[in-house]
PyMOL Python script that loads the backbone (N, CA, C, O; Angstrom):
from pymol import cmd

cmd.read_pdbstr("""\
ATOM      1  N   MET A   1       1.731  19.122  -2.175  1.00  0.00           N
ATOM      2  CA  MET A   1       1.614  18.876  -0.762  1.00  0.00           C
ATOM      3  C   MET A   1       2.430  17.629  -0.438  1.00  0.00           C
ATOM      4  O   MET A   1       2.405  16.650  -1.183  1.00  0.00           O
ATOM      5  N   VAL A   2       3.141  17.672   0.661  1.00  0.00           N
ATOM      6  CA  VAL A   2       3.972  16.550   1.089  1.00  0.00           C
ATOM      7  C   VAL A   2       3.327  15.888   2.295  1.00  0.00           C
ATOM      8  O   VAL A   2       2.971  16.553   3.268  1.00  0.00           O
ATOM      9  N   LEU A   3       3.181  14.569   2.221  1.00  0.00           N
ATOM     10  CA  LEU A   3       2.597  13.791   3.314  1.00  0.00           C
ATOM     11  C   LEU A   3       3.670  12.894   3.906  1.00  0.00           C
ATOM     12  O   LEU A   3       4.414  12.248   3.167  1.00  0.00           O
ATOM     13  N   ASN A   4       3.758  12.845   5.208  1.00  0.00           N
ATOM     14  CA  ASN A   4       4.675  11.934   5.891  1.00  0.00           C
ATOM     15  C   ASN A   4       3.906  10.664   6.242  1.00  0.00           C
ATOM     16  O   ASN A   4       2.993  10.683   7.067  1.00  0.00           O
ATOM     17  N   VAL A   5       4.287   9.575   5.609  1.00  0.00           N
ATOM     18  CA  VAL A   5       3.620   8.294   5.836  1.00  0.00           C
ATOM     19  C   VAL A   5       4.670   7.196   5.960  1.00  0.00           C
ATOM     20  O   VAL A   5       5.820   7.380   5.561  1.00  0.00           O
ATOM     21  N   ASP A   6       4.271   6.060   6.512  1.00  0.00           N
ATOM     22  CA  ASP A   6       5.169   4.917   6.644  1.00  0.00           C
ATOM     23  C   ASP A   6       5.144   4.125   5.346  1.00  0.00           C
ATOM     24  O   ASP A   6       4.145   3.484   5.021  1.00  0.00           O
ATOM     25  N   LEU A   7       6.246   4.172   4.606  1.00  0.00           N
ATOM     26  CA  LEU A   7       6.332   3.436   3.348  1.00  0.00           C
ATOM     27  C   LEU A   7       7.317   2.274   3.434  1.00  0.00           C
ATOM     28  O   LEU A   7       7.619   1.648   2.418  1.00  0.00           O
ATOM     29  N   GLN A   8       7.818   1.980   4.620  1.00  0.00           N
ATOM     30  CA  GLN A   8       8.828   0.938   4.762  1.00  0.00           C
ATOM     31  C   GLN A   8       8.257  -0.463   4.577  1.00  0.00           C
ATOM     32  O   GLN A   8       8.898  -1.310   3.954  1.00  0.00           O
ATOM     33  N   SER A   9       7.078  -0.719   5.102  1.00  0.00           N
ATOM     34  CA  SER A   9       6.492  -2.049   4.918  1.00  0.00           C
ATOM     35  C   SER A   9       5.682  -2.071   3.622  1.00  0.00           C
ATOM     36  O   SER A   9       5.072  -1.070   3.246  1.00  0.00           O
ATOM     37  N   SER A  10       5.682  -3.190   2.961  1.00  0.00           N
ATOM     38  CA  SER A  10       4.975  -3.293   1.684  1.00  0.00           C
ATOM     39  C   SER A  10       3.469  -3.165   1.870  1.00  0.00           C
ATOM     40  O   SER A  10       2.773  -2.675   0.980  1.00  0.00           O
ATOM     41  N   LYS A  11       2.963  -3.598   3.016  1.00  0.00           N
ATOM     42  CA  LYS A  11       1.526  -3.503   3.287  1.00  0.00           C
ATOM     43  C   LYS A  11       1.088  -2.037   3.378  1.00  0.00           C
ATOM     44  O   LYS A  11       0.073  -1.654   2.796  1.00  0.00           O
ATOM     45  N   CYS A  12       1.849  -1.225   4.103  1.00  0.00           N
ATOM     46  CA  CYS A  12       1.520   0.202   4.237  1.00  0.00           C
ATOM     47  C   CYS A  12       1.661   0.914   2.896  1.00  0.00           C
ATOM     48  O   CYS A  12       0.837   1.758   2.544  1.00  0.00           O
ATOM     49  N   TYR A  13       2.700   0.573   2.157  1.00  0.00           N
ATOM     50  CA  TYR A  13       2.935   1.188   0.850  1.00  0.00           C
ATOM     51  C   TYR A  13       1.759   0.926  -0.084  1.00  0.00           C
ATOM     52  O   TYR A  13       1.286   1.839  -0.760  1.00  0.00           O
ATOM     53  N   LYS A  14       1.287  -0.315  -0.122  1.00  0.00           N
ATOM     54  CA  LYS A  14       0.152  -0.669  -0.977  1.00  0.00           C
ATOM     55  C   LYS A  14      -1.120   0.033  -0.530  1.00  0.00           C
ATOM     56  O   LYS A  14      -1.918   0.459  -1.365  1.00  0.00           O
ATOM     57  N   LYS A  15      -1.319   0.160   0.775  1.00  0.00           N
ATOM     58  CA  LYS A  15      -2.509   0.824   1.306  1.00  0.00           C
ATOM     59  C   LYS A  15      -2.523   2.299   0.916  1.00  0.00           C
ATOM     60  O   LYS A  15      -3.561   2.826   0.516  1.00  0.00           O
ATOM     61  N   VAL A  16      -1.382   2.961   1.031  1.00  0.00           N
ATOM     62  CA  VAL A  16      -1.287   4.378   0.666  1.00  0.00           C
ATOM     63  C   VAL A  16      -1.536   4.560  -0.829  1.00  0.00           C
ATOM     64  O   VAL A  16      -2.278   5.458  -1.228  1.00  0.00           O
ATOM     65  N   ARG A  17      -0.923   3.720  -1.653  1.00  0.00           N
ATOM     66  CA  ARG A  17      -1.124   3.821  -3.104  1.00  0.00           C
ATOM     67  C   ARG A  17      -2.584   3.606  -3.478  1.00  0.00           C
ATOM     68  O   ARG A  17      -3.126   4.322  -4.320  1.00  0.00           O
ATOM     69  N   LYS A  18      -3.216   2.623  -2.853  1.00  0.00           N
ATOM     70  CA  LYS A  18      -4.616   2.324  -3.141  1.00  0.00           C
ATOM     71  C   LYS A  18      -5.510   3.496  -2.757  1.00  0.00           C
ATOM     72  O   LYS A  18      -6.414   3.858  -3.511  1.00  0.00           O
ATOM     73  N   LEU A  19      -5.266   4.094  -1.589  1.00  0.00           N
ATOM     74  CA  LEU A  19      -6.060   5.243  -1.149  1.00  0.00           C
ATOM     75  C   LEU A  19      -5.884   6.435  -2.079  1.00  0.00           C
ATOM     76  O   LEU A  19      -6.861   7.092  -2.439  1.00  0.00           O
ATOM     77  N   LEU A  20      -4.646   6.719  -2.469  1.00  0.00           N
ATOM     78  CA  LEU A  20      -4.394   7.885  -3.318  1.00  0.00           C
ATOM     79  C   LEU A  20      -4.988   7.721  -4.714  1.00  0.00           C
ATOM     80  O   LEU A  20      -5.362   8.709  -5.346  1.00  0.00           O
ATOM     81  N   CYS A  21      -5.076   6.501  -5.194  1.00  0.00           N
ATOM     82  CA  CYS A  21      -5.657   6.261  -6.520  1.00  0.00           C
ATOM     83  C   CYS A  21      -7.164   6.483  -6.539  1.00  0.00           C
ATOM     84  O   CYS A  21      -7.743   6.681  -7.607  1.00  0.00           O
ATOM     85  N   LYS A  22      -7.803   6.453  -5.384  1.00  0.00           N
ATOM     86  CA  LYS A  22      -9.253   6.628  -5.317  1.00  0.00           C
ATOM     87  C   LYS A  22      -9.686   8.085  -5.421  1.00  0.00           C
ATOM     88  O   LYS A  22     -10.875   8.358  -5.587  1.00  0.00           O
ATOM     89  N   PHE A  23      -8.756   9.021  -5.327  1.00  0.00           N
ATOM     90  CA  PHE A  23      -9.096  10.441  -5.357  1.00  0.00           C
ATOM     91  C   PHE A  23      -8.821  11.021  -6.741  1.00  0.00           C
ATOM     92  O   PHE A  23      -7.663  11.124  -7.145  1.00  0.00           O
ATOM     93  N   PRO A  24      -9.875  11.404  -7.477  1.00  0.00           N
ATOM     94  CA  PRO A  24      -9.650  12.001  -8.803  1.00  0.00           C
ATOM     95  C   PRO A  24      -9.067  13.409  -8.717  1.00  0.00           C
ATOM     96  O   PRO A  24      -8.576  13.933  -9.717  1.00  0.00           O
ATOM     97  N   GLU A  25      -9.114  14.028  -7.534  1.00  0.00           N
ATOM     98  CA  GLU A  25      -8.585  15.376  -7.367  1.00  0.00           C
ATOM     99  C   GLU A  25      -7.060  15.412  -7.361  1.00  0.00           C
ATOM    100  O   GLU A  25      -6.466  16.481  -7.499  1.00  0.00           O
ATOM    101  N   ILE A  26      -6.423  14.258  -7.204  1.00  0.00           N
ATOM    102  CA  ILE A  26      -4.966  14.185  -7.131  1.00  0.00           C
ATOM    103  C   ILE A  26      -4.417  13.933  -8.523  1.00  0.00           C
ATOM    104  O   ILE A  26      -4.771  12.957  -9.184  1.00  0.00           O
ATOM    105  N   GLY A  27      -3.534  14.844  -8.957  1.00  0.00           N
ATOM    106  CA  GLY A  27      -2.953  14.728 -10.288  1.00  0.00           C
ATOM    107  C   GLY A  27      -1.718  13.850 -10.298  1.00  0.00           C
ATOM    108  O   GLY A  27      -1.756  12.732 -10.811  1.00  0.00           O
ATOM    109  N   ASP A  28      -0.630  14.339  -9.740  1.00  0.00           N
ATOM    110  CA  ASP A  28       0.641  13.625  -9.752  1.00  0.00           C
ATOM    111  C   ASP A  28       0.968  13.093  -8.368  1.00  0.00           C
ATOM    112  O   ASP A  28       0.628  13.700  -7.353  1.00  0.00           O
ATOM    113  N   ARG A  29       1.643  11.932  -8.346  1.00  0.00           N
ATOM    114  CA  ARG A  29       2.070  11.319  -7.095  1.00  0.00           C
ATOM    115  C   ARG A  29       3.532  10.913  -7.222  1.00  0.00           C
ATOM    116  O   ARG A  29       3.934  10.316  -8.220  1.00  0.00           O
ATOM    117  N   GLU A  30       4.321  11.239  -6.210  1.00  0.00           N
ATOM    118  CA  GLU A  30       5.716  10.804  -6.160  1.00  0.00           C
ATOM    119  C   GLU A  30       5.959  10.154  -4.803  1.00  0.00           C
ATOM    120  O   GLU A  30       5.671  10.745  -3.763  1.00  0.00           O
ATOM    121  N   TYR A  31       6.487   8.943  -4.820  1.00  0.00           N
ATOM    122  CA  TYR A  31       6.724   8.185  -3.596  1.00  0.00           C
ATOM    123  C   TYR A  31       8.221   8.151  -3.304  1.00  0.00           C
ATOM    124  O   TYR A  31       9.013   7.761  -4.162  1.00  0.00           O
ATOM    125  N   ASP A  32       8.607   8.555  -2.104  1.00  0.00           N
ATOM    126  CA  ASP A  32       9.996   8.514  -1.659  1.00  0.00           C
ATOM    127  C   ASP A  32      10.064   7.573  -0.462  1.00  0.00           C
ATOM    128  O   ASP A  32       9.810   7.977   0.673  1.00  0.00           O
ATOM    129  N   GLU A  33      10.410   6.310  -0.728  1.00  0.00           N
ATOM    130  CA  GLU A  33      10.405   5.295   0.320  1.00  0.00           C
ATOM    131  C   GLU A  33      11.480   5.546   1.373  1.00  0.00           C
ATOM    132  O   GLU A  33      11.272   5.250   2.550  1.00  0.00           O
ATOM    133  N   LYS A  34      12.616   6.084   0.966  1.00  0.00           N
ATOM    134  CA  LYS A  34      13.714   6.298   1.910  1.00  0.00           C
ATOM    135  C   LYS A  34      13.377   7.369   2.936  1.00  0.00           C
ATOM    136  O   LYS A  34      13.742   7.246   4.106  1.00  0.00           O
ATOM    137  N   ALA A  35      12.680   8.425   2.504  1.00  0.00           N
ATOM    138  CA  ALA A  35      12.334   9.524   3.411  1.00  0.00           C
ATOM    139  C   ALA A  35      10.933   9.376   4.000  1.00  0.00           C
ATOM    140  O   ALA A  35      10.512  10.206   4.805  1.00  0.00           O
ATOM    141  N   ASN A  36      10.203   8.322   3.606  1.00  0.00           N
ATOM    142  CA  ASN A  36       8.820   8.101   4.064  1.00  0.00           C
ATOM    143  C   ASN A  36       7.922   9.286   3.747  1.00  0.00           C
ATOM    144  O   ASN A  36       7.174   9.758   4.602  1.00  0.00           O
ATOM    145  N   LYS A  37       8.004   9.765   2.498  1.00  0.00           N
ATOM    146  CA  LYS A  37       7.193  10.912   2.089  1.00  0.00           C
ATOM    147  C   LYS A  37       6.508  10.626   0.765  1.00  0.00           C
ATOM    148  O   LYS A  37       7.046   9.940  -0.104  1.00  0.00           O
ATOM    149  N   VAL A  38       5.307  11.172   0.638  1.00  0.00           N
ATOM    150  CA  VAL A  38       4.574  11.125  -0.618  1.00  0.00           C
ATOM    151  C   VAL A  38       4.285  12.567  -1.004  1.00  0.00           C
ATOM    152  O   VAL A  38       3.736  13.329  -0.208  1.00  0.00           O
ATOM    153  N   THR A  39       4.653  12.942  -2.223  1.00  0.00           N
ATOM    154  CA  THR A  39       4.370  14.277  -2.725  1.00  0.00           C
ATOM    155  C   THR A  39       3.239  14.156  -3.729  1.00  0.00           C
ATOM    156  O   THR A  39       3.335  13.399  -4.695  1.00  0.00           O
ATOM    157  N   ILE A  40       2.157  14.907  -3.497  1.00  0.00           N
ATOM    158  CA  ILE A  40       1.010  14.854  -4.396  1.00  0.00           C
ATOM    159  C   ILE A  40       0.695  16.248  -4.906  1.00  0.00           C
ATOM    160  O   ILE A  40       0.987  17.252  -4.256  1.00  0.00           O
ATOM    161  N   LYS A  41       0.092  16.283  -6.084  1.00  0.00           N
ATOM    162  CA  LYS A  41      -0.371  17.545  -6.651  1.00  0.00           C
ATOM    163  C   LYS A  41      -1.892  17.491  -6.693  1.00  0.00           C
ATOM    164  O   LYS A  41      -2.475  16.661  -7.390  1.00  0.00           O
ATOM    165  N   VAL A  42      -2.530  18.386  -5.936  1.00  0.00           N
ATOM    166  CA  VAL A  42      -3.987  18.433  -5.863  1.00  0.00           C
ATOM    167  C   VAL A  42      -4.482  19.383  -6.941  1.00  0.00           C
ATOM    168  O   VAL A  42      -4.023  20.522  -7.031  1.00  0.00           O
ATOM    169  N   VAL A  43      -5.430  18.908  -7.770  1.00  0.00           N
ATOM    170  CA  VAL A  43      -5.861  19.666  -8.934  1.00  0.00           C
ATOM    171  C   VAL A  43      -7.117  20.489  -8.683  1.00  0.00           C
ATOM    172  O   VAL A  43      -7.120  21.690  -8.956  1.00  0.00           O
ATOM    173  N   SER A  44      -8.182  19.882  -8.172  1.00  0.00           N
ATOM    174  CA  SER A  44      -9.480  20.558  -8.214  1.00  0.00           C
ATOM    175  C   SER A  44     -10.089  20.931  -6.866  1.00  0.00           C
ATOM    176  O   SER A  44     -11.238  21.370  -6.832  1.00  0.00           O
ATOM    177  N   CYS A  45      -9.378  20.779  -5.766  1.00  0.00           N
ATOM    178  CA  CYS A  45      -9.919  21.188  -4.469  1.00  0.00           C
ATOM    179  C   CYS A  45      -8.762  21.586  -3.562  1.00  0.00           C
ATOM    180  O   CYS A  45      -7.607  21.582  -3.988  1.00  0.00           O
ATOM    181  N   SER A  46      -9.063  21.926  -2.330  1.00  0.00           N
ATOM    182  CA  SER A  46      -8.004  22.362  -1.418  1.00  0.00           C
ATOM    183  C   SER A  46      -7.223  21.155  -0.887  1.00  0.00           C
ATOM    184  O   SER A  46      -7.808  20.100  -0.641  1.00  0.00           O
ATOM    185  N   PRO A  47      -5.928  21.303  -0.714  1.00  0.00           N
ATOM    186  CA  PRO A  47      -5.112  20.203  -0.185  1.00  0.00           C
ATOM    187  C   PRO A  47      -5.526  19.774   1.219  1.00  0.00           C
ATOM    188  O   PRO A  47      -5.354  18.614   1.594  1.00  0.00           O
ATOM    189  N   GLU A  48      -6.069  20.704   1.991  1.00  0.00           N
ATOM    190  CA  GLU A  48      -6.487  20.367   3.350  1.00  0.00           C
ATOM    191  C   GLU A  48      -7.627  19.351   3.356  1.00  0.00           C
ATOM    192  O   GLU A  48      -7.671  18.472   4.216  1.00  0.00           O
ATOM    193  N   LYS A  49      -8.549  19.470   2.399  1.00  0.00           N
ATOM    194  CA  LYS A  49      -9.656  18.507   2.312  1.00  0.00           C
ATOM    195  C   LYS A  49      -9.132  17.111   1.996  1.00  0.00           C
ATOM    196  O   LYS A  49      -9.584  16.127   2.582  1.00  0.00           O
ATOM    197  N   ILE A  50      -8.185  17.028   1.075  1.00  0.00           N
ATOM    198  CA  ILE A  50      -7.601  15.734   0.719  1.00  0.00           C
ATOM    199  C   ILE A  50      -6.872  15.147   1.927  1.00  0.00           C
ATOM    200  O   ILE A  50      -7.000  13.957   2.212  1.00  0.00           O
ATOM    201  N   ARG A  51      -6.111  15.976   2.631  1.00  0.00           N
ATOM    202  CA  ARG A  51      -5.384  15.511   3.814  1.00  0.00           C
ATOM    203  C   ARG A  51      -6.342  14.955   4.856  1.00  0.00           C
ATOM    204  O   ARG A  51      -6.091  13.899   5.437  1.00  0.00           O
ATOM    205  N   ASP A  52      -7.443  15.667   5.091  1.00  0.00           N
ATOM    206  CA  ASP A  52      -8.420  15.213   6.081  1.00  0.00           C
ATOM    207  C   ASP A  52      -9.072  13.896   5.664  1.00  0.00           C
ATOM    208  O   ASP A  52      -9.277  13.016   6.500  1.00  0.00           O
ATOM    209  N   LYS A  53      -9.400  13.755   4.382  1.00  0.00           N
ATOM    210  CA  LYS A  53      -9.999  12.507   3.892  1.00  0.00           C
ATOM    211  C   LYS A  53      -9.024  11.346   4.035  1.00  0.00           C
ATOM    212  O   LYS A  53      -9.415  10.246   4.428  1.00  0.00           O
ATOM    213  N   LEU A  54      -7.753  11.590   3.717  1.00  0.00           N
ATOM    214  CA  LEU A  54      -6.751  10.536   3.834  1.00  0.00           C
ATOM    215  C   LEU A  54      -6.563  10.109   5.284  1.00  0.00           C
ATOM    216  O   LEU A  54      -6.412   8.920   5.565  1.00  0.00           O
ATOM    217  N   CYS A  55      -6.573  11.056   6.195  1.00  0.00           N
ATOM    218  CA  CYS A  55      -6.419  10.720   7.617  1.00  0.00           C
ATOM    219  C   CYS A  55      -7.600   9.896   8.115  1.00  0.00           C
ATOM    220  O   CYS A  55      -7.424   8.978   8.915  1.00  0.00           O
ATOM    221  N   CYS A  56      -8.802  10.220   7.644  1.00  0.00           N
ATOM    222  CA  CYS A  56      -9.990   9.465   8.069  1.00  0.00           C
ATOM    223  C   CYS A  56      -9.963   8.042   7.527  1.00  0.00           C
ATOM    224  O   CYS A  56     -10.259   7.094   8.255  1.00  0.00           O
ATOM    225  N   LYS A  57      -9.610   7.885   6.251  1.00  0.00           N
ATOM    226  CA  LYS A  57      -9.646   6.566   5.629  1.00  0.00           C
ATOM    227  C   LYS A  57      -8.408   5.743   5.930  1.00  0.00           C
ATOM    228  O   LYS A  57      -8.479   4.517   6.007  1.00  0.00           O
ATOM    229  N   GLY A  58      -7.283   6.402   6.098  1.00  0.00           N
ATOM    230  CA  GLY A  58      -6.033   5.680   6.292  1.00  0.00           C
ATOM    231  C   GLY A  58      -5.744   5.283   7.719  1.00  0.00           C
ATOM    232  O   GLY A  58      -4.980   4.349   7.963  1.00  0.00           O
ATOM    233  N   GLY A  59      -6.332   5.964   8.644  1.00  0.00           N
ATOM    234  CA  GLY A  59      -6.114   5.599  10.038  1.00  0.00           C
ATOM    235  C   GLY A  59      -4.984   6.309  10.692  1.00  0.00           C
ATOM    236  O   GLY A  59      -4.710   6.078  11.870  1.00  0.00           O
TER     237      GLY A  59
END
""", "prot")
cmd.dss("prot")
cmd.show_as("cartoon", "prot")
cmd.util.cbc("prot")
cmd.orient("prot")
């Protein structure tokens, strides 16, 4: 699943990394700072649930 997030500022980048590390359902993470995208591999649940949780916690 590909997420469009703001990775240009170091504060936002750290916040996104911290949030993604809290989810054990996420296997692999790839950060593309130039395109402002994070690619994640969801292992044990639906990607939509992870997306909804990230939107609630991330703002």
